[in-house]
Each structure stands twice: as structure tokens, then as C-alpha cells.
C-alpha positions in Angstrom: -14.5 5.8 -16.4 -11.7 6.1 -15.9 -9.6 6.4 -19.6 -5.1 7.4 -18.9 -1.8 5.7 -18.8 0.3 6.0 -22.0 4.1 4.5 -21.8 6.6 6.9 -22.5 9.2 5.4 -23.7 12.5 6.5 -21.1 16.3 6.3 -21.4 17.8 4.8 -18.7 20.0 8.1 -16.8 23.6 7.3 -15.9 23.2 10.3 -13.5 20.9 8.3 -11.5 23.9 6.6 -10.0 25.8 8.4 -7.8 29.2 8.0 -6.0 30.1 4.4 -7.8 27.4 1.8 -7.0 26.3 -0.4 -8.8 22.5 -0.8 -9.7 22.3 -4.4 -7.7 22.5 -2.0 -4.6 19.3 -0.1 -4.9 17.0 -3.6 -5.1 15.0 -4.2 -2.2 16.5 -6.8 -0.2 15.3 -9.0 2.5 17.0 -9.5 6.0 16.9 -12.2 9.1 13.3 -13.0 10.4 12.8 -10.5 13.0 12.5 -12.3 17.0 9.2 -14.5 17.2 8.3 -14.5 13.6 10.0 -17.5 11.8 8.7 -20.3 9.5 9.6 -23.5 10.1 11.7 -24.2 6.4 11.6 -27.7 6.4 7.9 -27.6 6.4 6.9 -24.8 4.2 9.5 -26.7 1.9 7.9 -30.2 1.6 4.4 -28.2 0.5 5.8 -26.1 -2.1 8.0 -29.3 -3.7 4.1 -30.3 -3.4 2.5 -27.8 -5.1 4.2 -25.4 -7.0 6.2 -26.7 -10.1 9.2 -26.9 -11.2 11.0 -26.3 -7.2 14.4 -27.9 -6.3 17.3 -27.0 -4.6 17.8 -26.2 -1.1 15.3 -23.4 0.4 16.4 -20.1 2.1 13.8 -17.9 3.8 14.3 -13.9 4.9 12.2 -11.7 5.8 11.4 -8.1 3.9 11.7 -5.3 6.6 9.5 -2.7 5.5 5.4 -2.9 6.2 3.5 -2.5 9.2 0.9 -5.0 8.5 0.9 -8.5 6.9 4.3 -10.2 6.6 6.3 -10.5 3.8 9.2 -13.1 3.4 11.5 -13.8 0.7 11.7 -17.8 -0.1 14.6 -18.5 -2.4 14.8 -22.3 -3.7 17.7 -22.9 -6.1 17.9 -20.0 -8.4 14.4 -19.2 -8.1 12.9 -16.5 -5.9 9.9 -16.2 -4.7 7.4 -14.2 -1.9 5.3 -15.2 1.1 2.5 -13.1 2.4 1.1 -14.4 5.8 -0.8 -12.3 8.6 0.7 -10.6 11.6 1.1 -12.1 15.0 -1.3 -11.1 17.9 -4.9 -9.8 17.3 -6.2 -8.7 14.3 -9.2 -6.5 12.9 -11.7 -8.8 12.0 -12.0 -8.5 8.4 -7.8 -7.8 7.7 -5.6 -10.1 6.7 -7.7 -12.1 4.7 -4.8 -14.1 2.3 -7.2 -15.8 0.1 -8.8 -12.7 -0.9 -5.4 -11.1 -2.2 -4.6 -14.3 -3.7 -8.6 -14.1 -5.9 -7.2 -10.8 -6.9 -3.9 -11.7 -8.5 -5.0 -14.4 -10.2 -7.7 -12.2 -11.8 -6.0 -9.1 -12.5 -2.7 -10.7 -13.7 -3.8 -11.0 -17.2 -4.9 -7.5 -18.0 -2.9 -5.5 -15.5 0.8 -6.1 -16.0 1.6 -4.8 -12.7 0.5 -7.8 -10.6 2.7 -10.3 -9.3 2.2 -13.8 -10.4 0.7 -15.8 -7.6 1.4 -19.5 -7.4 -0.3 -21.6 -4.7 -3.1 -20.2 -1.7 -2.6 -22.6 1.3 -5.4 -22.5 4.7 -4.1 -25.3 6.4 -2.5 -23.5 9.3 -0.3 -26.6 10.5 1.8 -25.4 7.5 3.7 -22.4 9.2 0.6 -21.2 11.9 -1.4 -19.4 9.5 -3.3 -18.9 6.0 -0.6 -18.3 3.5 0.3 -17.8 -0.5 3.0 -17.7 -2.2 3.8 -15.9 -5.2 6.8 -14.9 -8.3 9.0 -12.3 -6.7 9.2 -8.6 -9.0 12.6 -7.9 -8.9 13.7 -3.8 -8.2 13.8 -1.2 -6.4 11.0 -0.1 -3.8 11.2 3.8 -2.6 10.8 4.4 1.1 11.2 7.4 3.4 14.8 8.5 1.9 16.1 7.2 -1.4 18.7 4.6 -1.1 22.2 6.1 -0.7 23.8 6.7 -4.4 20.3 7.2 -6.5 18.9 10.5 -7.4 16.4 12.0 -9.5 16.8 14.7 -11.1 13.0 17.9 -10.7 11.9 16.5 -14.2 12.5 12.5 -13.6 10.6 12.7 -10.4 7.8 14.5 -12.0 7.2 11.6 -14.8 7.4 9.3 -12.1 5.0 11.0 -10.0 2.5 11.2 -12.9 3.0 7.3 -13.6 2.5 6.4 -10.2 -1.1 8.0 -10.7 -1.3 7.4 -14.2 -0.8 3.0 -13.1 -3.9 4.3 -10.4 -6.1 5.4 -13.3 -5.4 2.4 -15.4 -6.4 -0.4 -12.1 -10.1 2.1 -11.9 -10.6 2.0 -15.3 -10.7 -2.1 -15.6 -14.1 -4.1 -15.7 -14.3 -5.5 -12.9 -17.5 -7.0 -14.1 -15.6 -8.7 -16.7 -13.1 -10.2 -14.3 -15.4 -11.9 -12.9 -15.2 -9.6 -9.4 -18.4 -8.5 -9.8 -19.0 -10.3 -5.4 -15.7 -9.0 -4.7 -17.0 -6.1 -3.3 -20.1 -4.1 -2.2 -19.9 -0.2 -4.1 -23.2 0.4 -3.2 -23.3 2.8 0.1 -19.4 2.1 0.3 -18.5 6.0 1.1 -21.0 5.6 4.6 -19.6 1.8 5.3 -16.5 3.3 5.1 -16.5 5.7 7.6 -18.4 3.6 10.0 -16.0 0.8 9.8 -13.1 2.5 10.2 -14.7 4.1 12.9 -15.6 1.1 15.1 -12.2 -0.4 14.2 -11.0 2.6 15.8 -12.7 2.3 18.7 -12.2 -1.3 19.1 -8.2 -0.7 19.5 -7.9 2.7 21.4 -5.3 3.0 23.9 -5.4 5.3 26.4 -2.6 7.3 25.0 -4.7 7.3 22.1 -6.9 10.4 20.5 -10.5 10.7 20.7 -11.1 11.9 16.7 -14.1 13.2 18.0 -14.0 16.1 15.7 -12.9 14.5 12.9 -15.9 11.5 13.3 -18.2 13.9 13.5 -17.5 15.7 10.2 -17.0 13.0 8.2 -20.6 12.0 9.4 -22.0 14.9 8.8 -21.0 16.0 5.6 -21.1 12.3 3.8 -21.0 13.1 -0.2 -24.1 12.8 -1.6 -22.4 11.2 -5.1 -24.1 8.2 -7.3 -22.0 5.2 -6.7 -19.1 5.0 -8.4 -17.7 1.2 -8.5 -13.9 0.1 -9.6 -11.6 -2.0 -8.3 -9.3 0.2 -6.3 -6.4 -1.0 -4.1 -6.7 1.2 -1.1 -3.2 1.3 0.0 -1.8 2.6 -3.3 1.6 4.0 -2.7 5.3 4.6 -3.2 6.4 2.1 -0.9 4.4 -0.9 -2.7 5.2 -0.1 -6.1 8.5 -1.7 -7.3 10.9 0.0 -9.9 13.1 -1.1 -12.6 16.3 -1.8 -11.5 18.0 -0.9 -14.7 15.7 2.5 -14.9 14.8 3.5 -11.9 12.2 5.8 -13.9 10.3 2.9 -14.6 7.6 1.3 -12.5 7.3 -2.5 -13.1 5.2 -3.6 -10.3 2.4 -3.0 -7.5 2.1 -5.1 -4.8 0.5 -5.1 -1.3 -2.7 -5.9 -2.4 -4.3 -7.1 1.1 -6.9 -4.5 1.3 -8.0 -4.3 -2.7 -11.9 -4.1 -2.8 -15.0 -2.6 -5.3 -15.4 0.9 -4.0 -15.2 4.3 -4.5 -12.1 5.5 -6.7 -11.9 8.7 -5.2 -11.8 7.5 -1.8 -9.3 5.1 -2.9 -6.7 8.6 -4.1 -7.7 10.4 -1.0 -6.5 7.2 0.9 -3.3 7.3 -0.9 -3.2 11.4 -0.9 -2.8 10.6 3.1 0.8 9.3 2.8 1.6 12.4 0.2 3.8 15.0 2.5 4.6 17.8 0.2 7.6 19.8 1.4 6.2 22.9 2.5 3.8 20.6 4.8 3.5 21.6 8.5 6.7 20.1 10.5 4.7 17.3 12.0 4.3 16.3 9.2 7.5 16.0 7.9 7.6 13.6 10.9 5.8 11.3 9.8 6.6 11.3 6.2 7.3 7.1 4.5 8.0 8.4 1.0 10.0 10.3 -0.8 7.3 12.6 -1.7 9.0 16.0 -0.4 11.4 15.9 -3.7 12.2 18.6 -6.1 10.1 17.9 -8.9 7.0 16.2 -7.0 3.9 16.8 -8.0 2.3 18.3 -4.8 -1.8 16.9 -3.5 -3.7 19.6 -5.6 -1.4 18.8 -8.9 -2.6 15.4 -8.9 -6.1 15.8 -7.9 -5.7 17.9 -11.2 -4.2 15.3 -13.5 -7.0 12.8 -12.4 -9.4 14.6 -12.9 -8.4 15.7 -16.2 -8.1 12.0 -16.9 -10.8 10.6 -15.3 -13.3 13.3 -15.9 -14.5 12.9 -12.5 -15.7 15.8 -10.5 -13.6 16.4 -7.8 -14.2 19.8 -6.2 -15.8 17.6 -2.8 -11.7 16.0 -2.5 -11.7 17.7 1.0 -13.6 15.0 2.5 -11.7 12.2 0.6 -8.4 14.0 1.8 -10.0 13.9 5.2 -11.3 10.3 5.3 -7.8 9.5 4.2 -5.7 10.6 7.1 -8.4 9.2 9.3 -8.1 6.1 8.1 -4.0 6.0 8.4 -4.6 6.9 11.8 -7.2 3.9 12.4 -4.1 1.5 10.3 -1.5 3.3 12.5 -3.5 3.0 16.3 -4.4 -1.0 15.0 -0.5 -1.6 14.8 -0.1 0.2 18.0 -2.2 -1.1 19.7 -0.6 -5.1 18.9 2.6 -3.4 20.0 0.5 -1.5 23.3 -0.2 -5.0 24.5 2.8 -7.0 23.7 1.6 -9.1 21.1 4.8 -7.9 19.0 8.1 -7.1 19.7 8.3 -5.1 16.4 10.0 -1.7 18.0 8.9 0.2 14.6 5.3 0.0 15.8 6.5 2.5 19.9 6.3 5.3 17.7 3.1 4.6 15.4 1.1 6.8 18.7 2.9 10.3 17.5 1.6 9.4 14.2 -2.1 8.5 15.3 -1.9 11.9 16.6 -0.4 13.7 14.1 -2.9 12.8 11.6 -5.3 14.2 13.8 -3.8 17.6 13.7 -3.6 17.6 9.8 -7.6 16.4 9.2 -8.7 19.0 11.9 -6.7 21.7 10.0 -8.4 20.4 6.4 -11.8 20.7 8.4 -10.9 24.3 9.2 -9.9 25.2 6.1 -12.1 23.3 3.9 -15.9 24.7 2.1 -17.9 21.3 2.5 
């Protein structure tokens, strides 16, 4: 059982805000809807009026630009701000993009995990917007992406605290009793690690394009080195990283929300950490890894992967001596996610130009996984 996360009072420090920028400038802002991903405003408005209390006013729909998987829309009706999530267009993995599953876990977690957005309604009637979707309240705040917003800065000790808080909230999630929350059927913890390796291998093979590396050595190592550990069962987010958490706009050292629950399940908490650290590019990492960094884990004060692993061990009591395995798997899984998205772009199923370079990430992640294997004592 993981026991962790004690709140510290953090004073607002005006040194965060440089160059005369106001705090409002750092809030994650929606943009115009991308071509081919429009929603019929009137049809959606009519549905929301019937199914969500206190809907009044005119509707405005925009799209949040971040994310590579499910599509996230900003809905403003009068003074009320909501968020809509729906699957992407084009070919999708069979078990991915389950909007109902995401809605269910938010409903279960919200009373005990205050970082969840409040879910409002789930709709499986595809005549409304062309796909199942759900709507939740918006958590308004700052989301850190590859580079900090212009004018926002952290001192090393401030960013260190933010990294610690990120890890501690993940520990807090892992410590929740999923059976007490009615989530005992939300996943199958027995045999979870082996199923993940085989499942993601199959997903990669299904999404192969002519320019994709085979990952033969990595897959072989993951299958041969399966950890002989007892089942560890916890609620895991499965995509937990800086750009899936929301920071307080008035105090950017404080995390106030956790987003993107589409891959959450009951599984191994150490594997969840391994998946998170696949995104954790340190400033001393090889140059090729710097090219695919998605979040600002290179900043002065950022914890290293080893420091995060040690902190997790300290708080959870879990033996982390075989963590090379979970980090290598995390790199492979991230490559599969990138390849699945690139597959849709390669075959013309999406026009989002961000996806055109994902094949580079797939190739670089294979190199990093091979480096881990070469140095590992497993």
C-alpha cells in the first residue's frame, strides 16, 4: 500500500511572472477547431439543455490544441465552461478511446480524489456528434508543455517541489482502495504485466508502416525478463505526466487537477510509474531524446528519474530494483502510442500535421530502450 502526499502551504511568489505578463496569460487556452473535427453546435446544445442542469445562454465551441489521442473541446454556454471528450477520427485500436470507461472512473474517484474533474453526462448516441462522448466541468489553470509559457519561470527549488508534488499525487492515487470505490471490475490485475507486454506488442504490429523500426530486440527482452513479482493491484492513471495535470493559475507551484483518464485501469503501480518516466527527459539525456521531449523535465531543479524512483520507493515501500524493466516497457509503450497515431496520419485518416513527425519519436524511443537494455543488470 502506498502512503503519501502531505499538502504543504505554498505562498504565491510574484517572481514566477516575468516581463509584465498577467496570470491569465498562462491559462491553457482553446483554439479554433481543426479542419475535419467540427461539432454541430445546435445539436450539441439541444442535447446539453436536456441532460445537464442549469444550461442557459448561447453556445461557443473551440478545441484544446494539446493531446494526440482523444479530442478535447471547450464548451462555453453563458458563463459556464465545460469540456467535451470524444474519440479521434479514423482507425482506432479496439480497446482504446472508451468514453464510458473514462466517465465511470471519474464518477468513482471524484469523491475521494479531489484532483479529478467533475463528470456531468455520458452520451452513447452517435447521432449527436458522430461518436460517443462525455462532458465534464472544466478545471481552469495552467498546463505545462514542452516549454514554459512566455514570462513564467521557476527557481530550481520551486520546480523541485513541483516535481515532488507530481510524484506524490501519483502515489496518492495508487493508495486508494479500488474495491471500496466499486471498481473491482475495472481491470484484471492478475497477469497484468504479461498481458501488457503481449497487448502492446500486438498493437504495434497492427499499426506498422513501412518506415517503422521492428523493435525485435526490445520485444524479445521484455518477454524474456518478465518480473517474477506477486500481483500488485492499484488504480493507475496510465498516462500521468506534466501536460496531464493542471496548475493553479494564482500559484503555479500547486497542482489542482489531473486530466486524461482514458487509459486508467486497475494494474501494477510500478508499471504506471515506468510509463510516466518514459516521458521524463532529463537535461543530461542524449541529444536525440531532447528532440522528443514533450514536457519541461529538463529545467534546473527537476528531479532525475533516479530521484523519482527513490522517492517512490520511500513512500510506497515497494522494491524498485527491477525498475529498468518498467522504464524500458514505458518507452516501448510510448513508441506504440506514437506509431498508432502516426498510422492514422500515414493513411490519410487525420490531417493534423503534428502527427507527421511521430515516426521520428518511434525510432528514437527504440534507441533509448536499447540503451536501457544494454546497461541493465536484469
